[in-house]
C-alpha positions as CSV (number, residue, x, y, z in Angstrom):
1,M,-20.8,25.2,59.3
2,R,-21.3,28.0,56.8
3,W,-21.6,27.2,53.0
4,R,-21.8,29.3,49.9
5,S,-22.3,28.7,46.2
6,I,-19.5,29.3,43.8
7,A,-21.7,32.0,42.1
8,N,-22.2,33.7,45.5
9,L,-18.5,33.6,46.2
10,A,-17.7,35.1,42.8
11,T,-20.1,37.9,43.3
12,A,-18.8,38.6,46.8
13,A,-15.2,38.6,45.5
14,H,-16.0,40.6,42.4
15,R,-14.4,37.8,40.3
16,D,-15.4,35.7,37.3
17,Q,-17.2,32.5,38.3
18,S,-14.9,30.3,36.3
19,A,-11.8,31.7,38.1
20,V,-13.5,31.1,41.5
21,S,-14.4,27.6,40.4
22,C,-10.7,26.9,39.6
23,D,-9.6,28.4,43.0
24,V,-12.2,26.2,44.8
25,A,-11.0,23.1,43.0
26,K,-7.4,23.8,44.2
27,L,-8.5,24.5,47.8
28,S,-10.5,21.2,47.6
29,Q,-7.3,19.3,46.5
30,W,-5.5,20.8,49.5
31,G,-8.3,19.6,51.8
32,L,-9.3,23.1,52.9
33,V,-12.9,23.0,51.5
34,K,-15.5,20.5,50.4
35,N,-17.0,21.1,47.1
36,E,-20.4,19.4,46.8
37,V,-23.3,19.5,44.4
38,H,-26.8,20.4,45.7
39,G,-29.4,20.3,43.0
40,R,-27.9,22.4,40.2
41,K,-25.6,24.5,42.4
42,K,-22.0,23.7,43.5
43,I,-21.8,24.4,47.2
44,V,-18.5,25.2,48.9
45,M,-18.0,24.4,52.6
46,P,-14.9,25.0,54.7
47,V,-13.4,21.9,56.3
48,A,-12.2,23.8,59.5
49,T,-13.9,26.6,61.4
50,T,-10.8,28.7,61.0
51,I,-7.8,28.7,58.5
52,S,-4.6,30.4,59.4
53,I,-1.8,31.1,56.9
54,N,1.7,32.1,58.2
55,A,4.4,33.4,56.0
56,S,7.9,34.8,56.5
57,I,10.3,36.4,54.2
58,A,14.0,35.6,54.5
59,A,16.6,38.1,53.4
60,A,18.5,37.0,50.3
């Protein structure tokens, strides 16, 4: 399973580290990722090998 640090994710997404940390916390609450501490780094690991999101828009 592939893992990345929050700092690495923030760099890759061109976003602030604190914003990515908040996003990861929410994804962790939903059970989509595991957020663990290894030494001084917070490591993020996906729970599943793939995640699929389906959306539809209904006419008003």
